[in-house]
DSSP file (Angstrom, degrees, kcal/mol; ACC not computed):
  #  RESIDUE AA STRUCTURE BP1 BP2  ACC     N-H-->O    O-->H-N    N-H-->O    O-->H-N    TCO  KAPPA ALPHA  PHI   PSI    X-CA   Y-CA   Z-CA
    1    1 A M              0   0    0      0, 0.0     2,-0.4     0, 0.0     0, 0.0   0.000 360.0 360.0 360.0 143.2  122.3  188.5   89.1
    2    2 A V        -     0   0    0      2,-0.0     2,-0.4     0, 0.0     0, 0.0  -0.977 360.0-173.2-123.5 131.7  120.9  188.4   92.6
    3    3 A R        -     0   0    0     -2,-0.4     2,-0.3     2,-0.0     0, 0.0  -0.971  22.6-126.0-124.3 146.7  117.8  186.5   93.7
    4    4 A S        -     0   0    0     -2,-0.4    -2,-0.0     1,-0.1     0, 0.0  -0.697   6.4-156.5 -86.6 140.5  116.1  186.5   97.0
    5    5 A V  S    S+     0   0    0     -2,-0.3     2,-0.3     2,-0.1    -1,-0.1   0.354  72.6  88.5 -91.9   2.1  115.5  183.2   98.8
    6    6 A V  S    S-     0   0    0      1,-0.0    -2,-0.1     2,-0.0     5,-0.0  -0.762  91.7-106.2 -98.6 148.3  112.7  184.7  100.8
    7    7 A A    >>  -     0   0    0     -2,-0.3     4,-1.1     1,-0.1     3,-1.0  -0.530  27.1-124.6 -74.3 138.6  109.2  184.6   99.3
    8    8 A P  H 3> S+     0   0    0      0, 0.0     4,-1.7     0, 0.0     3,-0.2   0.835 108.9  61.2 -57.4 -33.6  108.1  188.1   98.0
    9    9 A A  H 3> S+     0   0    0      1,-0.2     4,-2.1     2,-0.2     5,-0.1   0.872 100.2  54.1 -55.3 -40.1  105.0  187.9  100.2
   10   10 A A  H <> S+     0   0    0     -3,-1.0     4,-1.9     1,-0.2    -1,-0.2   0.865 104.8  54.7 -67.1 -35.2  107.1  187.6  103.4
   11   11 A L  H  X S+     0   0    0     -4,-1.1     4,-1.7    -3,-0.2    -1,-0.2   0.926 110.2  45.1 -61.7 -44.0  109.0  190.8  102.4
   12   12 A I  H  X S+     0   0    0     -4,-1.7     4,-2.0     1,-0.2    -2,-0.2   0.854 109.5  55.1 -72.9 -33.0  105.8  192.8  102.1
   13   13 A A  H  X S+     0   0    0     -4,-2.1     4,-1.0     1,-0.2    -1,-0.2   0.891 107.7  50.2 -66.9 -36.9  104.4  191.4  105.3
   14   14 A D  H  X S+     0   0    0     -4,-1.9     4,-0.5     1,-0.2     3,-0.3   0.894 111.4  48.9 -66.3 -36.9  107.6  192.6  107.2
   15   15 A Q  H >< S+     0   0    0     -4,-1.7     3,-1.1     1,-0.2    -2,-0.2   0.878 103.1  60.3 -67.6 -37.2  107.2  196.1  105.7
   16   16 A A  H 3< S+     0   0    0     -4,-2.0    -1,-0.2     1,-0.3    -2,-0.2   0.809 101.4  55.2 -64.8 -30.3  103.6  196.4  106.6
   17   17 A E  H 3< S+     0   0    0     -4,-1.0     2,-0.4    -3,-0.3    -1,-0.3   0.714  84.5  98.7 -74.8 -19.0  104.6  196.0  110.3
   18   18 A T    <<  -     0   0    0     -3,-1.1     2,-0.2    -4,-0.5    -3,-0.0  -0.579  66.1-147.2 -77.2 120.8  107.1  198.9  110.3
   19   19 A A        -     0   0    0     -2,-0.4     2,-0.5     1,-0.0    -2,-0.1  -0.583  15.9-119.5 -88.0 149.2  105.5  202.1  111.7
   20   20 A I        -     0   0    0     -2,-0.2     2,-0.4     2,-0.0    -1,-0.0  -0.775  25.6-155.9 -91.5 133.2  106.6  205.4  110.4
   21   21 A V        -     0   0    0     -2,-0.5     2,-0.4     0, 0.0     0, 0.0  -0.914   2.9-152.1-109.2 129.7  108.1  207.7  113.0
   22   22 A E        -     0   0    0     -2,-0.4     3,-0.1     1,-0.0    -2,-0.0  -0.851  19.6-119.7-102.1 139.1  108.1  211.4  112.5
   23   23 A A        -     0   0    0     -2,-0.4     2,-0.1     1,-0.1    -1,-0.0  -0.414  37.6-102.4 -72.5 150.0  110.8  213.6  114.0
   24   24 A P        -     0   0    0      0, 0.0    -1,-0.1     0, 0.0     0, 0.0  -0.384  42.7 -90.0 -71.4 155.9  109.5  216.2  116.5
   25   25 A N        -     0   0    0      1,-0.1     4,-0.0    -2,-0.1    -3,-0.0  -0.425  44.0-117.0 -60.3 133.1  109.2  219.8  115.5
   26   26 A P    >   -     0   0    0      0, 0.0     3,-0.6     0, 0.0    -1,-0.1  -0.212  35.2 -97.4 -64.1 159.0  112.3  221.9  116.1
   27   27 A A  T 3  S+     0   0    0      1,-0.2     0, 0.0     2,-0.0     0, 0.0  -0.420 102.2  46.9 -72.8 157.2  112.2  224.8  118.5
   28   28 A G  T 3  S+     0   0    0      1,-0.2    -1,-0.2    -2,-0.1     2,-0.1   0.610  75.1 142.9  92.9  10.1  111.6  228.3  117.2
   29   29 A L    <   -     0   0    0     -3,-0.6    -1,-0.2     1,-0.1     2,-0.1  -0.385  59.0 -86.0 -78.0 160.5  108.6  227.5  114.8
   30   30 A D        -     0   0    0      1,-0.1    -1,-0.1    -2,-0.1     5,-0.1  -0.436  42.3-117.8 -65.5 139.1  105.8  229.9  114.2
   31   31 A E    >>  -     0   0    0     -2,-0.1     3,-1.3     1,-0.1     4,-0.6  -0.245  34.5 -99.0 -64.3 166.5  102.9  229.7  116.6
   32   32 A V  G >4 S+     0   0    0      1,-0.3     3,-0.9     2,-0.2    -1,-0.1   0.872 125.6  50.2 -59.4 -41.1   99.4  228.8  115.2
   33   33 A D  G 34 S+     0   0    0      1,-0.2    -1,-0.3     0, 0.0    -3,-0.0   0.525 108.8  53.4 -76.8  -9.0   98.4  232.4  115.1
   34   34 A E  G <4 S+     0   0    0     -3,-1.3    -1,-0.2     2,-0.1    -2,-0.2   0.454  76.3 119.6-105.6  -3.7  101.6  233.5  113.3
   35   35 A I    <<  -     0   0    0     -3,-0.9     3,-0.1    -4,-0.6    -3,-0.0  -0.407  67.5-120.3 -61.8 138.8  101.3  230.9  110.3
   36   36 A P        -     0   0    0      0, 0.0     5,-0.1     0, 0.0    -1,-0.1  -0.300  41.7 -75.9 -75.6 166.2  101.2  232.9  107.0
   37   37 A P    >>  -     0   0    0      0, 0.0     4,-1.7     0, 0.0     3,-0.5  -0.166  43.2-112.0 -56.3 155.9   98.1  232.4  104.7
   38   38 A V  H 3> S+     0   0    0      1,-0.2     4,-2.6     2,-0.2     5,-0.2   0.819 117.6  58.5 -62.5 -29.9   97.9  229.2  102.7
   39   39 A E  H 3> S+     0   0    0      2,-0.2     4,-2.0     1,-0.2    -1,-0.2   0.886 105.7  49.0 -71.8 -35.0   98.4  231.1   99.4
   40   40 A Q  H <> S+     0   0    0     -3,-0.5     4,-2.1     2,-0.2    -2,-0.2   0.875 112.6  48.8 -68.2 -36.7  101.8  232.4  100.8
   41   41 A I  H  X S+     0   0    0     -4,-1.7     4,-2.4     2,-0.2    -2,-0.2   0.936 111.1  48.9 -59.6 -50.4  102.8  228.8  101.8
   42   42 A E  H  X S+     0   0    0     -4,-2.6     4,-2.8     1,-0.2    -2,-0.2   0.859 111.6  49.3 -66.1 -37.1  101.9  227.4   98.5
   43   43 A A  H  X S+     0   0    0     -4,-2.0     4,-3.0     2,-0.2    -1,-0.2   0.926 112.4  47.5 -67.5 -41.7  103.9  230.2   96.7
   44   44 A A  H  X S+     0   0    0     -4,-2.1     4,-2.4     2,-0.2    -2,-0.2   0.916 111.7  50.8 -66.6 -39.9  107.0  229.6   98.9
   45   45 A A  H  X S+     0   0    0     -4,-2.4     4,-2.5     2,-0.2    -1,-0.2   0.944 112.5  46.9 -62.2 -47.2  106.7  225.8   98.3
   46   46 A R  H  X S+     0   0    0     -4,-2.8     4,-2.6     1,-0.2     5,-0.2   0.957 113.5  48.7 -63.3 -46.8  106.5  226.3   94.4
   47   47 A E  H  X S+     0   0    0     -4,-3.0     4,-2.3     1,-0.2    -1,-0.2   0.866 111.4  49.9 -59.5 -38.7  109.4  228.8   94.6
   48   48 A Y  H  X S+     0   0    0     -4,-2.4     4,-2.3     2,-0.2    -1,-0.2   0.906 111.7  47.4 -63.7 -45.0  111.5  226.3   96.6
   49   49 A E  H  X S+     0   0    0     -4,-2.5     4,-2.3     1,-0.2    -2,-0.2   0.907 113.5  48.1 -66.4 -41.6  110.7  223.5   94.2
   50   50 A R  H  X S+     0   0    0     -4,-2.6     4,-2.7     2,-0.2    -1,-0.2   0.895 112.6  47.6 -68.5 -40.7  111.6  225.6   91.2
   51   51 A A  H  X S+     0   0    0     -4,-2.3     4,-2.1    -5,-0.2    -2,-0.2   0.873 112.4  50.0 -69.3 -34.4  114.9  226.9   92.7
   52   52 A A  H  X S+     0   0    0     -4,-2.3     4,-2.5     2,-0.2    -2,-0.2   0.917 110.6  50.3 -65.2 -47.6  115.9  223.3   93.8
   53   53 A D  H  X S+     0   0    0     -4,-2.3     4,-2.4    -5,-0.2    -2,-0.2   0.925 110.0  49.5 -58.2 -45.3  115.1  222.1   90.3
   54   54 A Q  H  X S+     0   0    0     -4,-2.7     4,-2.8     2,-0.2    -2,-0.2   0.945 109.6  51.6 -57.6 -45.4  117.2  224.9   88.8
   55   55 A A  H  X S+     0   0    0     -4,-2.1     4,-3.2     1,-0.2     5,-0.2   0.932 109.9  49.5 -61.5 -44.3  120.1  224.0   91.1
   56   56 A R  H  X S+     0   0    0     -4,-2.5     4,-2.5     1,-0.2    -1,-0.2   0.914 112.7  47.6 -60.3 -40.7  120.0  220.3   90.1
   57   57 A R  H  X S+     0   0    0     -4,-2.4     4,-2.1    -5,-0.2    -1,-0.2   0.916 111.5  50.2 -67.1 -42.9  120.0  221.3   86.5
   58   58 A T  H  X S+     0   0    0     -4,-2.8     4,-3.0     2,-0.2     5,-0.2   0.943 110.2  51.4 -55.7 -51.2  122.9  223.7   87.0
   59   59 A D  H  X S+     0   0    0     -4,-3.2     4,-2.6     1,-0.2    -2,-0.2   0.929 109.9  48.0 -54.8 -46.9  124.9  221.0   88.8
   60   60 A R  H  X S+     0   0    0     -4,-2.5     4,-2.4    -5,-0.2    -1,-0.2   0.895 111.8  50.0 -61.4 -39.3  124.4  218.5   86.0
   61   61 A G  H  X S+     0   0    0     -4,-2.1     4,-2.7     2,-0.2     5,-0.2   0.923 111.0  48.7 -61.6 -45.6  125.4  221.1   83.5
   62   62 A K  H  X S+     0   0    0     -4,-3.0     4,-2.7     1,-0.2     5,-0.2   0.919 112.1  49.2 -60.2 -44.0  128.6  222.0   85.4
   63   63 A R  H  X S+     0   0    0     -4,-2.6     4,-2.1    -5,-0.2    -1,-0.2   0.951 113.7  46.7 -67.8 -45.1  129.5  218.3   85.8
   64   64 A A  H  X S+     0   0    0     -4,-2.4     4,-1.2     2,-0.2    -2,-0.2   0.917 114.5  45.8 -59.4 -43.0  129.0  217.7   82.0
   65   65 A A  H >X S+     0   0    0     -4,-2.7     4,-2.6     1,-0.2     3,-0.9   0.965 112.5  51.9 -62.3 -51.2  131.0  220.8   80.9
   66   66 A K  H 3X S+     0   0    0     -4,-2.7     4,-2.5     1,-0.3    -1,-0.2   0.855 102.9  59.2 -57.8 -35.6  133.8  219.9   83.4
   67   67 A K  H 3< S+     0   0    0     -4,-2.1     4,-0.4    -5,-0.2    -1,-0.3   0.887 111.9  40.2 -64.4 -34.0  134.0  216.4   82.0
   68   68 A V  H X< S+     0   0    0     -4,-1.2     3,-0.8    -3,-0.9    -2,-0.2   0.901 117.3  46.6 -68.0 -49.1  134.8  217.9   78.6
   69   69 A L  H >< S+     0   0    0     -4,-2.6     3,-1.2     1,-0.2    -2,-0.2   0.785 103.0  62.6 -76.8 -30.0  137.1  220.6   79.8
   70   70 A K  T 3< S+     0   0    0     -4,-2.5    -1,-0.2    -5,-0.3    -2,-0.1   0.737 101.3  53.5 -60.2 -26.2  139.2  218.5   82.1
   71   71 A R  T <  S+     0   0    0     -3,-0.8    -1,-0.2    -4,-0.4    -2,-0.2   0.455  89.5  97.1 -89.7  -6.5  140.3  216.4   79.2
   72   72 A L  S <  S-     0   0    0     -3,-1.2     2,-0.2    -4,-0.2    -3,-0.0  -0.553  75.8-118.0 -87.8 151.6  141.6  219.4   77.2
   73   73 A P        -     0   0    0      0, 0.0     2,-0.8     0, 0.0     9,-0.2  -0.548  43.1 -87.0 -81.6 155.9  145.3  220.4   77.2
   74   74 A A  S    S+     0   0    0     -2,-0.2     2,-0.3     7,-0.1     9,-0.2  -0.491  84.5  91.4 -63.9 101.5  146.2  223.8   78.4
   75   75 A C  S    S-     0   0    0     -2,-0.8     7,-3.0     7,-0.3     2,-0.5  -0.950  77.4 -65.9-171.8-171.3  146.0  226.3   75.7
   76   76 A T  E     -A   81   0A   0     -2,-0.3     2,-0.6     5,-0.2     5,-0.3  -0.804  32.2-166.8-102.4 127.6  143.6  228.8   74.0
   77   77 A H  E >   -A   80   0A   0      3,-4.3     3,-2.2    -2,-0.5     2,-0.4  -0.894  62.7 -67.8-114.2  97.9  140.6  227.5   72.1
   78   78 A R  T 3  S-     0   0    0     -2,-0.6    -2,-0.0     1,-0.3     0, 0.0  -0.456 122.9  -6.0  51.5-106.4  139.3  230.5   70.0
   79   79 A T  T 3  S+     0   0    0     -2,-0.4     2,-0.4    -3,-0.1    -1,-0.3   0.483 123.4  81.5 -94.8  -4.4  138.1  232.8   72.7
   80   80 A W  E <   -A   77   0A   0     -3,-2.2    -3,-4.3     2,-0.0     2,-0.6  -0.871  61.2-154.3-109.8 136.2  138.5  230.5   75.7
   81   81 A R  E     -A   76   0A   0     -2,-0.4     2,-0.5    -5,-0.3    -5,-0.2  -0.920   9.5-160.4-104.5 121.0  141.8  229.9   77.6
   82   82 A V        +     0   0    0     -7,-3.0    -7,-0.3    -2,-0.6     2,-0.3  -0.879  25.6 152.9 -98.4 131.3  142.0  226.5   79.3
   83   83 A F        -     0   0    0     -2,-0.5     2,-0.4    -9,-0.2    -2,-0.0  -0.972  37.9-117.4-150.9 169.7  144.6  226.3   82.1
   84   84 A R        -     0   0    0     -2,-0.3    -2,-0.0   -10,-0.0   -10,-0.0  -0.866  15.3-156.8-110.8 141.0  145.3  224.5   85.3
   85   85 A I        -     0   0    0     -2,-0.4     3,-0.1     0, 0.0    -2,-0.0  -0.980  28.2-116.4-116.8 124.2  145.6  226.0   88.8
   86   86 A P        -     0   0    0      0, 0.0     2,-0.1     0, 0.0     0, 0.0  -0.222  37.2-106.4 -57.8 146.6  147.6  224.1   91.4
   87   87 A S        -     0   0    0      1,-0.1     0, 0.0     2,-0.1     0, 0.0  -0.431  17.8-155.4 -75.1 148.1  145.5  222.9   94.3
   88   88 A S        +     0   0    0     -2,-0.1     2,-0.2    -3,-0.1    -1,-0.1   0.341  55.8 119.8-102.2   5.4  145.9  224.7   97.5
   89   89 A L        -     0   0    0      1,-0.0     2,-0.4     2,-0.0    -2,-0.1  -0.470  48.7-156.4 -71.8 141.6  144.7  221.7   99.6
   90   90 A Q        -     0   0    0     -2,-0.2    -2,-0.1     0, 0.0    -1,-0.0  -0.960   6.8-146.2-120.2 135.3  147.2  220.4  102.0
   91   91 A A        -     0   0    0     -2,-0.4     2,-0.0     1,-0.0    -2,-0.0  -0.886  27.8-119.0 -99.5 127.8  147.2  216.8  103.5
   92   92 A P        -     0   0    0      0, 0.0     2,-1.4     0, 0.0     3,-0.1  -0.347  18.7-120.6 -66.2 147.5  148.5  216.6  107.1
   93   93 A D    >>  -     0   0    0      1,-0.2     4,-2.1     2,-0.1     3,-0.6  -0.722  30.3-171.9 -90.9  92.6  151.5  214.5  107.7
   94   94 A L  H 3> S+     0   0    0     -2,-1.4     4,-2.5     1,-0.3    -1,-0.2   0.793  81.6  54.2 -59.0 -31.0  149.9  212.0  110.2
   95   95 A A  H 3> S+     0   0    0      2,-0.2     4,-1.9     1,-0.2    -1,-0.3   0.861 110.2  44.9 -70.6 -36.1  153.3  210.5  111.0
   96   96 A E  H <> S+     0   0    0     -3,-0.6     4,-1.9     2,-0.2    -2,-0.2   0.841 112.7  51.8 -76.7 -31.4  154.8  213.8  112.0
   97   97 A I  H  X S+     0   0    0     -4,-2.1     4,-2.7     2,-0.2    -2,-0.2   0.958 111.5  48.2 -65.2 -50.5  151.6  214.7  114.0
   98   98 A T  H  X S+     0   0    0     -4,-2.5     4,-2.6     1,-0.2     5,-0.2   0.913 110.8  50.4 -55.2 -46.3  151.9  211.4  115.8
   99   99 A R  H  X S+     0   0    0     -4,-1.9     4,-1.8     1,-0.2    -1,-0.2   0.905 111.6  47.7 -61.0 -44.0  155.6  212.0  116.5
  100  100 A I  H  X S+     0   0    0     -4,-1.9     4,-1.3     2,-0.2    -1,-0.2   0.923 111.6  50.6 -64.0 -47.0  154.9  215.5  117.9
  101  101 A F  H  <>S+     0   0    0     -4,-2.7     5,-3.7     1,-0.2     3,-0.4   0.926 113.1  45.6 -56.8 -46.5  152.0  214.1  120.2
  102  102 A K  H ><5S+     0   0    0     -4,-2.6     3,-1.1     1,-0.2    -1,-0.2   0.825 107.5  57.3 -72.1 -26.2  154.3  211.4  121.6
  103  103 A A  H 3<5S+     0   0    0     -4,-1.8    -1,-0.2     1,-0.2    -2,-0.2   0.767 111.8  44.1 -72.9 -22.4  157.2  213.8  122.1
  104  104 A H  T 3<5S-     0   0    0     -4,-1.3    -1,-0.2    -3,-0.4    -2,-0.2   0.176 119.8-108.9-102.2  10.9  154.8  215.9  124.3
  105  105 A G  T < 5S+     0   0    0     -3,-1.1    -3,-0.2     1,-0.1    -2,-0.1   0.792  83.3 124.4  64.9  30.8  153.4  212.9  126.1
  106  106 A L      < +     0   0    0     -5,-3.7    -4,-0.2    -6,-0.2    -1,-0.1  -0.201  27.0 154.7-110.8  40.0  150.0  213.2  124.4
  107  107 A D    >   -     0   0    0     -6,-0.2     3,-1.4    -5,-0.2    -9,-0.0  -0.583  33.3-156.2 -71.6 113.8  150.0  209.5  123.1
  108  108 A P  T 3  S+     0   0    0      0, 0.0    -1,-0.2     0, 0.0    -6,-0.0   0.595  85.8  73.1 -69.0  -8.1  146.2  208.7  122.6
  109  109 A S  T 3         0   0    0      1,-0.2    -2,-0.1     0, 0.0    -3,-0.0   0.716 360.0 360.0 -83.3 -15.0  147.0  204.9  122.9
  110  110 A R    <         0   0    0     -3,-1.4    -1,-0.2     0, 0.0    -3,-0.0   0.498 360.0 360.0 -67.1 360.0  147.6  205.3  126.7
């Protein structure tokens, strides 16, 4: 358990003094006369929210399914075949890279 040694009112007072700073608009935005109608903006915002929510649900479902499947042995389970594929990721040999750099006079410590 953690407790603050500062009075709670002091924390609120400090937060009240913090100003919210908005980032400037990036280049390439629509000009005022090019902005689509409000209805189109609202429809786009609703569709974005729906798609983002669907993506989050899909990710949660994939993680839950993977949690079960990664614990299964490689074999056939009725109509589904569970198998492992070796990873193609390669880790660089940092000691060998350092040796090659030093051999060519590219030692970064100089």
